C-alpha positions as CSV (number, residue, x, y, z in Angstrom):
1,M,44.8,-3.6,1.9
2,T,41.4,-2.0,1.2
3,T,41.7,1.6,0.3
4,R,40.1,4.3,-1.9
5,R,42.7,5.4,-4.4
6,R,42.5,8.9,-5.8
7,L,45.0,9.2,-8.6
8,L,46.4,12.2,-10.5
9,A,43.7,12.1,-13.1
10,A,41.2,13.1,-10.4
11,L,43.1,16.2,-9.3
12,G,41.2,18.5,-11.5
13,A,37.8,16.9,-10.8
14,G,37.1,17.4,-7.1
15,L,39.9,15.5,-5.4
16,A,39.1,17.3,-2.2
17,A,35.8,15.4,-1.6
18,P,33.9,15.6,1.7
19,R,35.0,13.2,4.4
20,L,33.1,10.0,4.9
21,S,30.3,10.0,7.4
22,W,30.9,7.5,10.2
23,A,28.3,6.2,12.6
24,Q,30.8,5.5,15.3
25,V,31.1,8.0,18.1
26,A,34.9,8.0,17.7
27,R,35.5,8.5,14.0
28,P,38.4,6.8,12.3
29,M,41.5,9.0,11.8
30,Q,42.2,10.0,8.2
31,V,45.8,9.6,6.9
32,V,46.7,10.7,3.4
33,V,49.7,8.9,2.0
34,L,51.4,10.6,-0.9
35,F,53.3,8.4,-3.4
36,A,55.8,9.5,-6.1
37,G,55.0,6.9,-8.7
38,D,52.4,4.2,-9.6
39,A,50.2,3.5,-6.6
40,E,50.4,-0.3,-7.1
41,D,54.2,-0.4,-7.0
42,D,54.5,2.2,-4.2
43,E,52.0,0.6,-1.9
44,A,53.8,-2.7,-2.1
45,A,57.1,-1.0,-1.4
46,A,55.6,0.9,1.6
47,R,54.2,-2.3,3.2
48,P,56.4,-2.1,6.4
49,F,54.8,1.3,7.2
50,F,51.3,-0.1,7.1
51,E,52.3,-3.3,8.9
52,E,53.9,-1.2,11.7
53,M,50.8,1.0,11.9
54,R,48.7,-2.1,12.4
55,R,51.0,-3.5,15.0
56,R,50.6,-0.3,16.9
57,G,46.8,-0.7,16.8
58,W,45.8,1.3,13.7
59,V,43.4,-1.0,11.8
60,E,42.2,0.0,8.4
61,G,38.5,0.7,8.3
62,A,38.1,0.6,12.1
63,N,40.1,3.4,13.6
64,V,42.0,4.7,10.6
65,V,41.3,5.3,6.9
66,F,44.3,5.6,4.5
67,E,43.8,7.7,1.4
68,H,46.5,6.9,-1.2
69,L,47.3,9.6,-3.7
70,S,49.8,9.1,-6.5
71,G,51.8,11.6,-8.5
72,R,52.3,9.0,-11.3
73,G,55.9,10.2,-11.6
74,M,55.1,13.7,-12.7
75,R,57.1,16.2,-10.7
76,E,55.2,19.2,-12.1
77,Y,52.0,18.0,-10.3
78,M,53.5,17.6,-6.9
79,E,52.2,21.0,-5.6
80,R,48.7,20.2,-6.9
81,L,48.8,16.8,-5.3
82,A,49.9,18.2,-2.0
83,S,47.3,20.9,-2.1
84,S,44.6,18.4,-2.8
85,A,45.7,16.3,0.2
86,A,45.7,19.4,2.4
87,E,42.2,20.3,1.3
88,L,40.9,17.0,2.6
89,S,41.9,18.3,6.1
90,P,43.2,14.9,7.2
91,D,44.5,14.1,10.6
92,L,48.0,13.4,9.0
93,I,49.8,13.5,5.7
94,Y,52.6,10.9,5.1
95,A,55.0,12.2,2.4
96,T,57.1,9.3,1.1
97,T,59.8,11.3,-0.7
98,T,61.7,14.5,-0.2
99,T,60.1,16.2,-3.2
100,I,56.6,15.4,-1.9
101,A,57.5,16.4,1.6
102,L,58.6,19.9,0.4
103,A,55.4,20.3,-1.6
104,A,53.3,19.2,1.4
105,V,55.0,21.7,3.8
106,K,54.3,24.4,1.3
107,A,50.7,23.4,0.9
108,T,49.7,23.4,4.6
109,A,51.0,24.7,7.9
110,A,48.0,23.2,9.8
111,V,48.0,19.4,9.0
112,P,50.7,17.3,10.7
113,I,53.2,15.9,8.2
114,V,55.4,12.9,8.5
115,F,58.2,12.6,6.0
116,S,60.9,10.2,4.9
117,T,64.0,11.8,3.4
118,A,67.6,11.1,2.4
119,S,68.3,14.8,2.2
120,D,69.2,16.9,5.2
121,P,65.8,18.1,6.4
122,V,67.3,21.1,8.1
123,A,69.2,22.3,5.1
124,G,66.2,21.5,2.9
125,G,63.9,23.7,5.0
126,L,61.6,20.9,6.2
127,V,62.5,21.5,9.9
128,A,64.3,24.0,12.0
129,S,66.4,21.4,13.7
130,L,66.4,17.6,14.1
131,A,65.7,17.7,17.8
132,R,63.0,20.5,17.7
133,P,61.4,20.5,14.2
134,G,59.5,23.7,15.1
135,G,56.7,23.4,12.5
136,N,54.0,21.0,11.4
137,A,56.5,18.4,9.9
138,T,58.7,15.7,11.4
139,G,59.7,12.3,10.3
140,V,62.7,10.1,9.4
141,Y,66.1,11.2,8.0
142,H,68.3,8.5,6.3
143,V,71.7,9.8,7.4
144,P,73.8,9.1,4.3
145,G,77.3,8.8,5.8
146,D,79.7,7.7,3.1
147,V,77.1,5.5,1.3
148,V,78.1,6.5,-2.2
149,A,81.7,5.6,-1.7
150,R,80.7,2.2,-0.2
151,R,78.3,1.6,-3.2
152,L,80.9,2.2,-5.8
153,A,83.4,0.1,-3.9
154,L,80.9,-2.8,-3.9
155,L,80.4,-2.3,-7.6
156,R,84.2,-2.7,-8.1
157,E,84.1,-5.9,-6.1
158,A,81.1,-7.2,-8.1
159,L,82.6,-6.2,-11.5
160,P,86.4,-5.9,-11.0
161,A,87.0,-5.5,-14.8
162,T,84.9,-2.4,-14.9
163,K,86.9,0.8,-15.4
164,R,84.3,3.3,-16.7
165,I,80.6,3.7,-15.7
166,G,77.8,6.1,-16.6
167,Y,76.1,8.3,-14.0
168,L,72.5,9.5,-14.6
169,L,71.9,12.7,-12.7
170,D,68.7,14.7,-12.3
171,R,69.4,18.4,-12.5
172,R,66.1,19.1,-10.8
173,S,66.9,16.9,-7.8
174,A,67.1,18.7,-4.4
175,E,70.4,16.9,-3.9
176,Y,71.9,17.7,-7.3
177,E,75.1,19.4,-6.2
178,S,75.8,17.1,-3.3
179,Q,75.1,14.0,-5.3
180,K,77.4,15.1,-8.2
181,K,80.2,15.9,-5.8
182,A,79.8,12.7,-3.9
183,H,79.8,10.5,-7.0
184,L,82.8,12.2,-8.6
185,N,84.8,11.8,-5.4
186,A,83.7,8.2,-4.8
187,A,84.5,7.2,-8.4
188,S,88.0,8.7,-8.1
189,R,88.6,6.8,-4.9
190,A,87.3,3.6,-6.5
191,G,89.5,4.0,-9.5
192,L,86.5,4.5,-11.9
193,E,86.1,6.9,-14.7
194,L,82.6,8.6,-14.3
195,A,80.7,9.7,-17.5
196,V,78.1,12.1,-16.1
197,A,74.8,12.6,-18.1
198,E,72.3,15.1,-16.7
199,F,68.7,15.4,-17.5
200,T,65.7,17.6,-16.6
201,N,62.8,15.5,-17.9
202,Y,62.1,11.8,-18.2
203,E,61.9,11.8,-22.0
204,A,65.6,12.2,-22.2
205,V,66.4,9.1,-20.1
206,A,66.0,6.5,-22.9
207,K,68.3,8.5,-25.2
208,I,70.9,8.8,-22.5
209,L,70.9,5.1,-21.7
210,A,71.2,4.2,-25.3
211,G,74.0,6.7,-25.7
212,F,75.9,5.0,-22.8
213,R,75.7,1.7,-24.6
214,R,76.9,3.1,-27.8
215,E,79.9,4.5,-26.0
216,G,80.7,1.0,-24.7
217,I,79.6,1.7,-21.1
218,A,77.9,-1.3,-19.6
219,T,77.2,-0.1,-16.1
220,V,75.2,2.9,-15.0
221,A,74.9,4.4,-11.5
222,L,71.5,6.2,-10.8
223,G,71.3,9.4,-8.8
224,S,68.6,9.9,-6.3
225,S,65.7,11.4,-8.2
226,F,61.9,11.6,-7.8
227,T,61.5,11.2,-11.6
228,L,63.7,8.2,-11.9
229,F,62.3,6.5,-8.8
230,A,58.7,7.0,-9.9
231,R,59.5,5.4,-13.3
232,R,61.8,2.7,-12.0
233,R,60.0,-0.2,-13.7
234,D,60.2,1.5,-17.1
235,I,63.9,2.3,-16.6
236,G,64.6,-1.3,-15.5
237,Q,63.1,-2.5,-18.8
238,L,65.1,0.1,-20.8
239,A,68.3,-1.0,-19.2
240,A,67.5,-4.7,-19.9
241,R,66.9,-4.0,-23.6
242,S,70.3,-2.1,-23.7
243,E,72.0,-4.8,-21.6
244,L,73.0,-2.3,-19.0
245,A,73.8,-3.1,-15.4
246,L,72.2,-0.5,-13.1
247,V,73.5,0.4,-9.6
248,A,71.3,2.4,-7.3
249,H,70.5,3.4,-3.7
250,R,67.2,1.7,-2.7
251,V,66.0,-1.9,-2.6
252,E,63.1,-1.0,-4.9
253,W,65.6,-0.5,-7.7
254,A,66.9,-4.0,-7.3
255,E,63.3,-5.3,-7.5
256,A,62.8,-3.2,-10.6
257,G,65.8,-4.6,-12.4
258,A,69.0,-3.1,-11.0
259,L,72.0,-5.4,-10.6
260,L,73.0,-4.0,-7.2
261,T,71.7,-1.6,-4.6
262,Y,73.3,-0.3,-1.5
263,G,71.7,2.4,0.7
264,A,69.4,3.1,3.5
265,D,67.4,0.1,5.0
266,I,64.1,1.3,3.7
267,A,62.0,-1.1,5.8
268,D,63.7,0.3,8.9
269,S,62.9,3.8,7.8
270,L,59.3,3.0,7.0
271,R,58.8,1.4,10.4
272,R,60.3,4.5,12.1
273,A,58.0,6.7,10.1
274,A,55.0,4.7,11.3
275,R,56.2,5.2,14.9
276,V,56.3,8.9,14.4
277,A,52.9,8.8,12.8
278,D,51.5,6.9,15.7
279,R,52.8,9.6,18.1
280,L,51.2,12.4,16.1
281,L,47.9,10.6,15.8
282,K,47.8,10.2,19.5
283,G,48.2,13.9,20.1
284,S,51.9,14.8,20.0
285,R,52.8,18.0,18.2
286,P,55.2,17.7,15.2
287,A,57.1,20.8,16.4
288,A,58.3,18.9,19.5
289,V,58.8,15.4,18.0
290,A,62.4,14.9,17.1
291,V,63.3,13.7,13.6
292,E,64.3,10.0,13.8
293,Q,67.7,9.3,12.3
294,S,68.2,6.0,10.5
295,R,71.8,4.7,10.1
296,S,70.9,1.2,8.9
297,F,72.1,0.2,5.4
298,E,71.4,-2.8,3.2
299,L,73.1,-4.5,0.2
300,V,70.7,-6.2,-2.3
301,V,72.0,-8.1,-5.3
302,N,69.8,-9.3,-8.2
303,R,71.2,-12.6,-9.5
304,R,68.5,-12.9,-12.1
305,V,69.7,-9.7,-13.7
306,A,73.3,-10.9,-13.4
307,A,72.4,-14.1,-15.3
308,A,70.6,-12.2,-18.0
309,L,73.7,-10.0,-18.5
310,G,76.0,-13.0,-18.5
311,L,77.8,-11.8,-15.3
312,R,79.3,-14.0,-12.6
313,L,79.2,-12.3,-9.2
314,P,81.8,-13.2,-6.5
315,Q,80.5,-15.5,-3.8
316,T,82.1,-13.2,-1.2
317,L,79.7,-10.5,-2.3
318,L,76.7,-12.7,-2.4
319,K,77.3,-14.0,1.1
320,R,77.5,-10.5,2.5
321,A,74.3,-9.3,0.8
322,D,71.4,-8.7,3.0
323,R,69.1,-10.0,0.3
324,V,69.7,-11.8,-3.0
325,I,67.0,-11.8,-5.6
326,H,66.9,-15.0,-7.6
């Protein structure tokens, strides 16, 4: 994919550059895509969005230009990143996480915004209602259901001897309270003791993981977090060095070194986001485009990580997995 990437380092040096001049009578539409972490990793993860856009007739360099902006995992720059995107006056902003979506809505009331979120967008203030968003933002909501309980039940099936696990929780997450409650309840139902460790900045994560290992904890569940997700490659490497099995909620975590993930089918959500973006680029108003609700879930198992940790996973689990990484 050919694209001009403007990364965080450019924020203070004229990120809001003039639009390109196009000789065509009908200029290409400009879509700014806001990523949480490293652009290279996030672009690959978001491939279903761009594939669906192309399938719907949006061809890079012909009738659409994608501007990729990356927060490089630094939450404190999100407002600046969103403001810089708004100053470009694009035809559309696609915010790939809840934190970025909230920053984008704060930055502009004029530019149409498409979001993907696992948080309730009504409770979070992104939209007035799912059916009638009412503002300049709409998108896709991964309806969680009882996903945490299911994830921990799958963990017990994968590692039946496990009795105590760590839980890494971001105090700055928009879902802090609901996540903590859901994991405590799910752990109790699964017969697991949950050792909760909270953090507010990434620098504390390495110490927490090392502390879990010193306490004899070999498995760590990861809470939904902008900071963690953006640095997932680094965290996967930290876990490997400490011989920790990670359990998380998105397939990208399994690709970064988690043993098991269970959560929203991200590819389905990305394709849905592209369908919403297509409608907005063709003239629909975000205020009247209902938020799409995704209820599709996927189980991904990383056998390569299991082998590195000396773990044998049940065949029954492997056969039920939507994807097995070898």
